[in-house]
N, C-alpha and C positions, 0 to 999 in steps of 0.2 A: 337676330338683330344685326349682326355683322354683315350678313348677306344684303340686308336692306340698305345699310349705310354705304355699301359699295355702289349703289345706284345714285347717279348725280341728282336726279329729280327728287329722290327721297332726302338727300342731304340738304338740298335747298328748301324743301318743305319743312324739315325739322328746324333748320336755323331760322327761317322766316317766322315759323309758328312760335318758337320759343321767344323770339324778340318781340313780336307783336303781343303775345300773351303776357309777357312781363310788363309791357307798357299798359295793357288793359288792367292788370292787377293794381299797379301803382295809381293810375288815374281813378280806378273804381273806388279806392278808399276815400279819396277826396270828394268824389261825386256822391257817395253814400252819406258822408258826413254833412255835405251841403244839401241833402235831399234833392239831388239832381240826377239820380241814376237813370231815369227814363229818357234823358236827353240822348243816350246812346240808341235807344229804340227809334226815336224820331229821326236822328241823323242817318241811321242805317236805311230806313225806308226812303228817305230823301235821296240818299246816295244811289239807291237802285234806280230811281228815275234818271239821275245824272248818267249812270252807265247806259241805260236804255237810249238816251239822247246821243251819247257818244257812239254807240253801235250803229244807230240810224244814220249818223253823219259820217261814219267811217273814221272817227278820231280815236286816239288812245283813251281808254276808259279812265285811267288815273289822271290824265291831263285835264279831263273834263270834270271829274268828280271831286278832286281835291280842292280847287278854289271855290266851287259852288257849295260844297259841304261846309267849308270854313265860313263862307258868307251866311249860310243858313244858320250855323251855330251862333254867330254874332247877332243875327236877327232874333233867334230864340231868346238870347240874353237881353236884347234891347226892348222887345215888345212889352214884357211885364213891367219894366221900369217906366215906360211911357204912360202906364196906367190904362192902356187900351185893352189889354188882355191879361188874364192870369197865366202863370208860367206853364201849367199843365195844358191849358188850351193852346198856347203857342206851339208846344211840342206836338200835340195832336194834329194841329193844322198842317205843320210842316211835314209830318209823317204821312198824312193823307194825301197831300199834294204830290209828294215824291212817289209814293206807291201807285197812285192812280196814273201819274204821268208815265211811270215805267210800264204799266200794263197797256196803256194806250199806245205807247211807242212800239211795244212788242207786237201789238195787233196791226200797227201800220206796216210792219215788216212781214206780215203773214203768219204771226204766231211766235211763241217762244223758241229761241234757238239755243244751241248748246252753250254758246258764250254767255247768254243771259242767265241760263240755269246755273252756271258756275258761280255767278254773283248772288243769285237768290239762295242757293243751298250750300255754297262753298265748294271750292275745288282746289285745295291747297297743293295737290300734287302737280299742278300746272304752273306754279309760281316761277316766273322768269328771274334771271339773276338781278335785273335792275330793281325788282321789288324786294329782293333780299337786302340790297344796299339801302333802299329807302327804309326798310324795317330797322336796320342797324342805326341809321341816323335818327329815326324816331325814338328808339329805345334810349339812346344817349341823351337826346333832348329832354325826354320825360324825366329821366334820372337826374339830369342836371337841374331842371326847373323845380322839381318836387323835393328832392333831397337837399339841394343847395339852399332852398328857402323853406325848409320844413317848419321852422317856428312861425314865420308869417302865415303859411298855409294852415297850420293848426289854429292860430288865432282867428283867421278868417272863417274856418269851418265851424268853430264853436260860438263865436260872438262877433259877427260881421260889424255891428255898430261900434263895438269897442275897438276893433281893429282899424276902422276908418278914423275914429277919434284919436287913436294913437299915431296917426300919420302914415299908415300903410297904404300903398297904392292899390286899393281894393278893386277899383274898376279895371286897371290894367291887368291885375292878377286874374280876374274873372275872364277877361278877353283871352289871355294866354291859355287858361284852362279850356275855354271853349274851342280855340283853334287846335290845341293838342288833341282834344277829344275827337274833333272832326277828322283829323288826319289819321288817328288811330282806328276809328270806325271804318274809314274808307279802305285802309290796308287790311283791316280785319275781316271785311266781308269776303275777301278771297279765301280766308282761312276757314270760317264756319258759315258764311252766308249772311245776307242781310236779315234773315229771319231769326238768327241765333246769336248775333254779335253782342246784343245787350246782355246775354247771359255771361259772356266773357268779362264784362265790366262789373257784374253784380256778384256772381257766385264766389270767385276767389277773394274779393274784398270782404264780403259778408262772412266768409269762413275765417279770414285773417283777423277780423275785428273780434271774433270770439276766442282767438288764441293769444293775441298779443296784449302786452301791458303798456304799450306806448304807441305814439303815432308813427314814429320811424319803424318800430317793430312790426306794426300792422302793414305798412307798405312793403317791408321786406318779406313778410310772410305771404302777402298777396302776390307779389312777383314770383316767389318760389312756387307757390301752389299753381298759379296760372301756367308758368313754364312747364312744370312737371305734368300737369294735366294734358297739355298739348303733346308732349313727348309720349306719354302713356296712351293718349287717344289715337295718335298716328300708328303706334305699334298694334293696338287692339284692332284698329280698322284694317290694317294690312293682314293681320292674322285671321280675322273673322269675316273679311270681305264686307265691311260696313262703311257707310259714309263717314269720312274723318270728322267733319263738323259735329255730327250727332254723337259720335263716340266721345269727343272732347267734352261736350256739354254734359253728357250723362255722367262722366267721371267726376266733373266738378260738382254736379248735383249730389252724387253719392258721397263725395267728401264732405260737403256741407251737412248732409243729413247725419253722417257719422259723428262729426264734431258736435253738432247740436245734441245728439243723443248722449254723448259722453258728458257734455256740460250739464245736462239735466240730471244725470246720475251723480 
């Protein structure tokens, strides 16, 4: 482990992965309680299309994907409220458009390239320093928004109608959650890829909700489990020559299965 940490790219991968993982864990608790965990899947597929467009135009992928994914998340939030579509249909449509667009754009460039594969399956070892900084800003923003307003989030998660009647800014809170989720997903697809990022939002949160006795405790557990699984997955991937994203998600799945088995006993 000490030999690995002497490598600059490994230190950047570990730091970025832990920060993004902690953000996924905290957001995942709120999304699970709001029955909105699949939004991560939709945004991940849509973000892949944004990355494909950026690669085709020669633009920085993050500069293209971040604003477009944030706009897509707000659209997913708005469409069900307009009465035109149910929530799961809106997520499915956004996901399909993004993934189909990414495949079409890849074909326009003559097939999938290494840079596109990195966003599809994850390539955490190539994280540049600027993305480490963005991950740090994201982690601080998520912690501030969720822990600083944990009682309003709890009220909104369990009884949205009562929260709105009590005067809470539920619409603004939903928009803030949607934007934070979009940014987390865009940064997370470099970690585990657009095909697996939704697992980062679901497994740590689902495991934490089986361990914790409070809302704040669940978010703390989820952040710890997500960060720990990223660190463990990177080490396992380096030792066994496995893809880092797959190792991270498999560790999270094993942790959930172990906690579920212990709870049944």
